[in-house]
C-alpha positions as CSV (number, residue, x, y, z in Angstrom):
1,X,176.2,199.7,123.3
2,X,176.3,197.4,126.5
3,X,174.7,194.1,125.6
4,X,171.2,193.4,127.0
5,X,171.0,191.9,130.9
6,X,169.2,188.8,129.4
7,X,172.2,187.7,127.4
8,X,174.7,187.8,130.3
9,X,172.5,185.4,132.5
10,X,171.5,183.0,129.7
11,X,175.5,183.0,129.1
12,X,176.3,182.3,132.7
13,X,173.7,179.5,132.8
14,X,174.9,177.9,130.0
15,X,178.5,177.8,131.4
16,X,177.1,176.6,134.6
17,X,175.7,174.0,133.2
18,X,178.4,172.8,130.9
19,X,180.6,172.5,133.9
20,X,178.6,170.3,135.4
21,X,177.9,167.8,132.8
22,X,181.7,167.9,132.3
23,X,182.2,167.1,136.1
24,X,179.6,164.5,135.8
25,X,181.2,162.3,133.1
26,X,184.7,162.9,134.1
27,X,183.8,160.6,137.7
28,X,185.6,157.2,138.8
29,X,185.1,154.5,140.9
30,X,187.5,152.9,142.7
31,X,188.9,149.8,141.6
32,X,187.4,146.4,143.4
33,X,190.6,145.1,144.1
34,X,194.6,145.8,143.9
35,X,195.7,146.7,140.6
36,X,198.2,144.5,138.7
37,X,202.1,144.7,139.5
38,X,200.7,146.9,142.7
39,X,203.3,145.3,144.7
40,X,206.9,146.0,142.4
41,X,209.0,148.6,143.9
42,X,210.0,150.2,140.5
43,X,212.1,152.6,142.6
44,X,214.8,149.3,142.6
45,X,214.3,147.2,140.0
46,X,217.4,145.4,140.3
47,X,216.0,143.4,143.5
48,X,213.6,141.5,141.2
49,X,213.3,138.0,140.6
50,X,215.1,137.0,137.6
51,X,213.9,133.9,135.7
52,X,217.0,132.8,133.5
53,X,215.2,130.9,131.2
54,X,212.2,131.1,128.8
55,X,210.6,127.8,130.3
56,X,210.7,129.1,134.0
57,X,208.8,132.4,132.8
58,X,206.1,130.3,131.0
59,X,205.6,128.4,134.1
60,X,205.1,131.6,136.3
61,X,202.9,133.2,133.5
62,X,200.7,129.9,133.3
63,X,200.1,129.7,137.0
64,X,199.4,133.2,137.3
65,X,197.0,133.1,134.3
66,X,195.1,130.1,136.1
67,X,195.2,132.3,139.5
68,X,191.9,133.9,140.4
69,X,191.5,137.7,139.9
70,X,188.6,140.2,140.9
71,X,188.9,141.6,137.2
72,X,187.9,139.7,133.9
73,X,190.3,138.6,131.4
74,X,189.9,139.1,127.6
75,X,188.9,135.3,127.2
76,X,186.6,135.8,129.9
77,X,184.8,138.6,128.7
78,X,184.6,137.6,125.0
79,X,184.3,133.6,125.7
80,X,181.0,134.2,127.8
81,X,177.8,132.8,126.4
82,X,176.5,134.6,124.1
83,X,173.0,133.5,125.2
84,X,172.0,135.5,127.7
85,X,169.4,133.5,129.3
86,X,171.7,130.6,129.1
87,X,171.1,126.7,127.9
88,X,170.1,124.1,130.3
89,X,171.8,120.9,129.5
90,X,169.5,118.2,130.4
91,X,171.2,115.0,128.9
92,X,173.5,112.8,129.6
93,X,177.0,113.4,131.0
94,X,180.1,113.2,128.0
95,X,182.1,110.4,128.0
96,X,185.5,110.6,130.0
97,X,188.1,110.0,126.8
98,X,191.8,110.6,127.8
99,X,192.7,112.8,124.5
100,X,196.6,111.4,124.7
101,X,194.8,108.5,123.8
102,X,193.1,109.4,120.9
103,X,196.0,111.2,119.5
104,X,198.1,108.0,119.6
105,X,195.3,105.7,118.4
106,X,195.6,108.4,115.4
107,X,199.3,108.2,115.0
108,X,199.0,104.4,115.4
109,X,196.5,104.4,112.3
110,X,198.4,106.6,110.4
111,X,201.5,104.8,111.0
112,X,200.0,101.1,109.7
113,X,198.3,103.1,106.3
114,X,202.1,104.5,105.2
115,X,203.7,101.1,105.9
116,X,201.2,99.3,103.9
117,X,202.0,99.7,100.2
118,X,199.0,98.1,98.9
119,X,196.8,100.9,100.5
120,X,199.0,103.8,99.3
121,X,198.6,102.1,95.3
122,X,194.7,101.8,95.9
123,X,194.4,105.6,97.1
124,X,196.8,106.9,94.5
125,X,194.7,105.0,91.5
126,X,191.7,105.4,93.0
127,X,190.6,102.1,93.6
128,X,190.4,102.0,97.3
129,X,187.2,100.7,98.9
130,X,186.3,102.5,102.2
131,X,183.8,100.7,104.5
132,X,181.1,103.2,104.8
133,X,179.4,101.3,107.8
134,X,182.9,102.2,109.5
135,X,183.0,105.5,108.8
136,X,179.3,105.9,110.3
137,X,179.8,104.0,113.2
138,X,182.9,106.5,113.7
139,X,180.9,109.4,112.9
140,X,178.6,108.3,115.8
141,X,181.1,108.0,118.2
142,X,183.1,111.2,118.2
143,X,181.6,114.2,116.5
144,X,178.2,112.8,115.1
145,X,176.0,113.6,118.6
146,X,177.1,117.3,118.2
147,X,175.8,117.5,114.3
148,X,172.5,115.8,115.8
149,X,172.1,118.7,118.3
150,X,172.9,121.4,115.8
151,X,170.2,120.4,113.4
152,X,168.0,119.8,116.1
153,X,168.5,123.1,117.5
154,X,167.9,124.7,113.9
155,X,164.7,123.2,113.3
156,X,163.4,124.4,116.7
157,X,162.9,120.9,118.5
158,X,164.4,121.9,121.8
159,X,162.4,125.1,121.7
160,X,159.3,123.4,121.7
161,X,160.3,120.2,123.3
162,X,161.8,121.3,126.4
163,X,161.4,125.0,126.7
164,X,165.1,125.8,125.2
165,X,166.9,123.2,127.4
166,X,169.4,121.3,125.1
167,X,170.8,117.6,125.1
168,X,173.3,116.1,123.4
169,X,171.8,112.7,121.7
170,X,174.9,110.6,122.8
171,X,172.8,107.1,122.0
172,X,172.8,106.4,118.6
173,X,168.6,106.0,117.7
174,X,168.1,103.8,114.7
175,X,164.1,103.7,113.5
176,X,162.8,102.7,110.2
177,X,159.7,101.9,108.7
178,X,158.7,98.5,107.0
179,X,157.1,99.3,103.5
180,X,156.3,96.1,102.0
181,X,158.4,92.9,102.8
182,X,161.7,93.6,101.9
183,X,161.9,97.6,101.7
184,X,162.5,100.1,104.8
185,X,162.1,103.8,105.1
186,X,164.9,105.2,107.4
187,X,164.0,108.0,109.8
188,X,167.5,110.1,110.0
189,X,167.3,114.1,110.7
190,X,164.5,115.8,109.1
191,X,164.1,113.6,106.3
192,X,160.6,113.3,104.8
193,X,158.5,110.0,105.5
194,X,155.1,110.1,104.2
195,X,152.0,109.0,106.3
196,X,151.7,106.2,104.0
197,X,155.1,104.6,104.7
198,X,154.3,105.4,108.5
199,X,151.6,103.4,108.9
200,X,152.6,100.7,111.1
201,X,154.8,100.9,114.1
202,X,158.4,101.4,113.1
203,X,161.5,99.0,114.0
204,X,163.6,100.7,116.9
205,X,167.1,99.7,117.8
206,X,169.6,101.0,119.9
207,X,172.7,100.3,121.9
208,X,172.0,99.2,125.7
209,X,173.5,97.6,128.7
210,X,171.9,94.8,129.9
211,X,169.5,95.6,133.1
212,X,169.3,99.2,131.8
213,X,165.5,100.6,131.6
214,X,164.4,102.8,128.7
215,X,161.3,105.2,127.6
216,X,160.6,105.8,123.9
217,X,158.0,108.4,122.5
218,X,156.8,109.6,119.2
219,X,155.0,112.8,119.1
220,X,153.7,115.2,116.8
221,X,154.9,119.0,117.0
222,X,152.9,121.1,114.5
223,X,149.9,118.9,114.7
224,X,147.1,119.8,117.2
225,X,144.2,121.4,115.9
226,X,143.1,123.3,118.5
227,X,146.1,124.4,121.0
228,X,149.0,126.0,119.0
229,X,151.3,124.9,122.2
230,X,150.1,121.2,122.3
231,X,151.2,118.2,120.8
232,X,149.6,114.6,120.0
233,X,151.3,111.7,121.3
234,X,151.4,108.9,118.5
235,X,153.5,106.5,120.5
236,X,154.9,105.9,124.2
237,X,156.5,102.8,125.2
238,X,158.1,102.8,128.7
239,X,160.3,100.7,131.2
240,X,161.8,98.7,127.8
241,X,164.3,96.3,129.4
242,X,167.8,96.8,127.4
243,X,167.2,97.2,123.9
244,X,164.4,95.0,123.5
245,X,161.5,97.6,122.5
246,X,158.8,94.8,122.0
247,X,159.1,93.6,125.5
248,X,158.4,97.3,127.2
249,X,154.9,98.8,128.5
250,X,153.1,100.0,125.5
251,X,151.7,103.0,127.5
252,X,149.9,104.5,124.5
253,X,149.3,102.5,121.3
254,X,151.1,103.5,117.9
255,X,148.8,105.8,115.9
256,X,149.9,107.2,112.1
257,X,150.7,110.4,111.6
258,X,147.7,112.4,109.9
259,X,148.9,115.9,109.3
260,X,146.1,117.9,108.1
261,X,145.6,119.0,104.3
262,X,147.1,122.5,104.0
263,X,149.2,122.5,107.2
264,X,152.5,122.3,105.5
265,X,155.1,119.7,106.9
266,X,155.0,118.7,110.4
267,X,157.9,117.5,112.5
268,X,157.0,114.2,114.2
269,X,160.1,113.4,116.8
270,X,161.3,110.2,118.2
271,X,162.7,110.3,121.7
272,X,164.6,108.3,123.8
273,X,164.7,108.4,127.3
274,X,167.3,106.6,130.2
275,X,165.7,105.4,133.3
276,X,167.6,105.2,136.4
277,X,165.1,102.8,137.6
278,X,161.6,101.4,136.9
279,X,158.9,104.1,137.0
280,X,154.9,104.3,137.4
281,X,153.6,105.5,134.4
282,X,150.0,104.7,135.0
283,X,149.0,108.5,134.9
284,X,150.3,108.5,131.2
285,X,148.7,105.3,130.3
286,X,145.9,105.6,127.3
287,X,143.6,103.1,126.5
288,X,144.0,100.6,123.5
289,X,142.9,101.3,121.2
290,X,142.9,105.3,121.5
291,X,141.0,107.2,118.5
292,X,140.1,110.4,120.4
293,X,142.3,113.4,119.9
294,X,141.6,114.9,123.4
295,X,143.2,112.0,124.9
296,X,146.3,112.1,122.9
297,X,146.9,115.5,123.5
298,X,150.1,115.9,125.2
299,X,153.3,118.1,126.3
300,X,156.5,116.6,126.4
301,X,157.7,119.3,128.6
302,X,155.1,118.7,131.5
303,X,155.9,114.7,131.2
304,X,159.4,114.9,131.3
305,X,159.0,117.6,134.1
306,X,157.2,115.3,136.0
307,X,159.7,112.4,135.6
308,X,162.5,114.3,135.3
309,X,164.3,112.8,138.8
310,X,164.3,108.9,137.0
311,X,164.7,109.2,133.6
312,X,167.4,111.8,131.1
313,X,166.9,112.1,127.3
314,X,169.6,110.1,125.7
315,X,168.4,109.4,122.0
316,X,166.8,111.6,119.1
317,X,165.7,111.0,115.6
318,X,163.3,113.1,113.8
319,X,161.3,113.4,110.5
320,X,158.5,115.5,108.4
321,X,155.3,114.7,106.7
322,X,152.9,116.0,105.2
323,X,149.2,115.2,103.9
324,X,148.7,112.2,101.4
325,X,145.6,110.0,100.5
326,X,145.8,107.8,103.7
327,X,145.4,110.9,106.4
328,X,141.7,110.9,104.8
329,X,141.3,107.4,105.8
330,X,142.6,107.7,109.4
331,X,140.1,111.0,109.8
332,X,136.9,108.8,108.6
333,X,137.6,105.4,109.7
334,X,140.3,105.7,112.6
335,X,139.5,109.0,114.3
336,X,135.6,109.1,113.1
337,X,135.7,112.8,112.4
338,X,135.6,114.9,109.2
339,X,138.6,116.0,107.5
340,X,140.0,119.3,108.5
341,X,141.3,121.2,105.3
342,X,143.4,124.3,105.5
343,X,144.0,126.7,102.6
344,X,146.9,129.4,102.9
345,X,145.4,133.1,102.4
346,X,147.9,135.2,100.5
347,X,148.3,138.6,101.4
348,X,147.4,141.0,98.7
349,X,149.9,142.1,96.4
350,X,151.8,145.5,97.2
351,X,151.5,148.2,95.0
352,X,153.8,151.0,95.3
353,X,152.2,154.4,95.2
354,X,152.1,156.0,91.7
355,X,154.2,159.1,91.1
356,X,152.6,162.1,89.3
357,X,156.0,163.2,87.9
358,X,158.2,160.3,88.4
359,X,161.8,161.9,88.7
360,X,164.5,161.0,86.4
361,X,162.3,158.5,84.5
362,X,161.7,158.4,80.6
363,X,158.2,158.7,79.2
364,X,158.0,154.6,78.6
365,X,160.0,153.6,81.9
366,X,157.6,151.0,82.4
367,X,158.5,149.2,78.7
368,X,161.4,147.7,80.1
369,X,162.8,144.3,81.8
370,X,162.4,145.9,85.5
371,X,164.7,144.3,87.5
372,X,165.9,145.4,91.4
373,X,169.5,145.8,92.6
374,X,171.1,144.6,96.5
375,X,170.4,147.9,97.3
376,X,166.9,148.2,96.5
377,X,166.6,150.6,93.5
378,X,164.8,149.5,90.7
379,X,166.1,149.8,86.9
380,X,165.8,148.5,83.3
381,X,168.0,145.5,82.8
382,X,169.6,146.5,79.8
383,X,169.9,150.0,80.6
384,X,171.9,148.8,84.1
385,X,174.5,146.2,82.1
386,X,175.3,149.2,79.6
387,X,175.7,151.7,82.6
388,X,178.0,149.0,84.3
389,X,180.0,148.4,80.7
390,X,180.6,152.4,80.0
391,X,180.8,153.1,83.8
392,X,182.1,152.0,86.8
393,X,179.7,149.1,88.7
394,X,177.9,151.1,91.0
395,X,174.5,152.1,91.5
396,X,173.6,155.2,89.6
397,X,171.4,156.7,92.4
398,X,173.1,155.8,95.6
399,X,176.5,154.9,94.1
400,X,176.5,151.6,95.8
401,X,179.5,149.6,94.4
402,X,178.8,146.0,93.6
403,X,181.0,143.1,92.1
404,X,180.9,142.2,88.8
405,X,178.3,139.8,89.2
406,X,175.7,141.6,91.1
407,X,172.6,139.7,91.8
408,X,169.8,140.9,89.1
409,X,166.0,140.3,90.7
410,X,163.1,140.5,88.8
411,X,160.7,143.3,89.9
412,X,157.3,141.3,89.8
413,X,155.4,144.3,90.7
414,X,156.6,146.5,87.7
415,X,156.4,143.3,85.3
416,X,152.7,142.9,86.1
417,X,152.1,146.9,85.2
418,X,154.2,146.3,82.3
419,X,152.2,143.1,81.0
420,X,148.6,145.2,81.5
421,X,150.1,148.1,79.6
422,X,151.1,145.8,76.7
423,X,148.0,144.1,76.7
424,X,145.8,147.2,76.4
425,X,144.8,147.8,72.9
426,X,144.9,151.4,73.1
427,X,148.6,151.6,73.9
428,X,151.7,150.5,72.0
429,X,154.6,151.0,74.0
430,X,158.4,150.6,72.6
431,X,161.5,150.6,74.2
432,X,163.9,153.6,74.1
433,X,167.2,152.5,73.0
434,X,170.0,154.7,74.3
435,X,168.6,156.2,77.6
436,X,170.3,156.4,80.8
437,X,169.4,154.1,83.5
438,X,166.7,155.9,85.5
439,X,166.1,155.4,89.6
440,X,163.5,154.1,90.9
């Protein structure tokens, strides 16, 4: 019997569609330039240049690698910036340091240590005294600025201050709050300082050449009560001659941090800018004293954008603070306003849907110590440990293998249901021994 006519038509249309698709996928484009080794005549290889030595070959290969090509090399392809937006560096340029000079200094220091028998004996007997101040100075001079940049990037400072633009804090900025007559509370890179300790203006020191001008500001990134993307300016000193902060122009007087109750930790950032010339900051000045929060509303990005032609960020230090009793005094006495109080509204607890017929579960599966495996399945702690002791260390449900010390997290939801059932007077649940572990 002959096949119906519609089958023949359908079979022909399928073959035509398959042919057009394969033809489209096999289409190739011409290269953007000559291919490598295209100018070599492979028919006469004897006429090629003979290097007659590895050094000549290496020099020729390095020269060819540095030459520009129309294609992208392996290093260029995988060594590109991972961030598609790119990061803009707005800081000071790195110092020009000779790598050969650094290696020479390190070798000289090693020779001196090896030639000193007392140092060798002290290191062997563990009685050597290491000057921590010299170690910190060496850290500040070498890899310290890059470590500070990584910490600031991790805490989101560059994102909130300069909208993603970064800089390396090459000028060490030392900030300390005086508590009492002798004690000092230093500000490092994310340590906690209470509002009571930060009640007065801190002592700020840094190294600067004579005749240079600097700007110092203190801002709170998380403290604004009305606008989520705004800041509160706590201190601004401009046109500082050298490192003498007391002789600078106090454009905005100091105000202690006042994190609202229940708002968590606030990031308070000290920024040091190097000025190319004296700048007129009359538009940014605040009255003294300044206790109106509307006048202290501030945005570091707009401030830097207005003066970016004449100043460059050079130093950074920040601390975290949260509410204490002194904040109430600041709101009532200084700001003359009622103190706002925030409360965290917890989301409702998650309760999984109850099953009328739980699959592979014993009748009293809730009367156990429920734990959750890393794969997400729930089991009785004793049952899963017995299962692993008698069989392989895998999940009985999904068969995912685990190491000897797999993390067993306590299932809070099932434990709450278990406690409710145990407290019920009409129910008496007892664990079943020897049961196989059930899933979910």
